[in-house]
N, C-alpha and C positions, 0 to 999 in steps of 0.2 A: 710343477705337477699340481693339478687341481685336487682338492681333497674330496672325498666321498662323504656326503652327509651321513651322520649316524643312523639315520632311519633306513638308509640303503645298504648298510653293512651287514654282513652276516656275523652273528654272535653265537659262540659255543659256550654254554654254561656248564660249570662243573656239576651241576645237579642233574643234568640231563643223563638219564640211565642208558646203559648199553642195550642193544637189541635183546628182546626176550627170546629165550629158547626154551624147549621143553625140558623137564627135570632129567629126563633120561634120553639117550640116543636110541633106545630100543624102538625098532619098527616092526617088531613081532615076525621077523624073518630070521629066526635063530638057527644057525648052523655053523658048526666048527668041525664038519666032517673031515676036511683035509689038512687042517692045522689048528692051532689054538687062537685064531682070530675069527670072530663072528662075521659071516658074509653080509649080514644085515646092517649091523651098527658099526663094525670095524673095531670094536673093543676086544681085548684079550679075555680069555676065560677068567683069569684073575681079576680083571677090572670089572667084568659083569658080576662076579661073585662078591666083591667088595664095594660095589658102587654105593650102597646105602650108608656105608661107613666112611666114605671119603669126604674130605673137607671140600669147601667150594673152589679153593685153589687147585686142589688135585683134579676135581672134575673139569675145571677150566682147561687144564693142561691136556686132559684126554680129549676134550671137545676140539681144541685147537689142532691136535694131532690128526684126529679122525676126519675133520672137515677138509683139512689140507690134503688128505688121502682119497677124498671123494665120498666119504660116508657121511651120515647114514644114507643107505639107498634101499629102495623097495625093489624087489625083483618080481617080475609078473609075467 
C-alpha cells in the first residue's frame, strides 16, 4: 500500500474550535400556550428562566437536545 504524502493528508488539530452558535437559542417566537416547551426554541419554561445562570456544560446539553428535536425554528 502506498503512503499518502503528509501535504495531502487531512489534519485535525485539537486547537480547532467547534462551530460557533448563538449565545441563546431564542428566535423571538415565544409561545408555551399548550405546554411548558417554547414553540420557537424548544426549551422548557425552566430552561428559559434559568438560561443566564446555566454553565456552558448545561447549555451545551440543552443545545444538543433541542437541535436533535429540530429546534430552534422560526415560524412564519
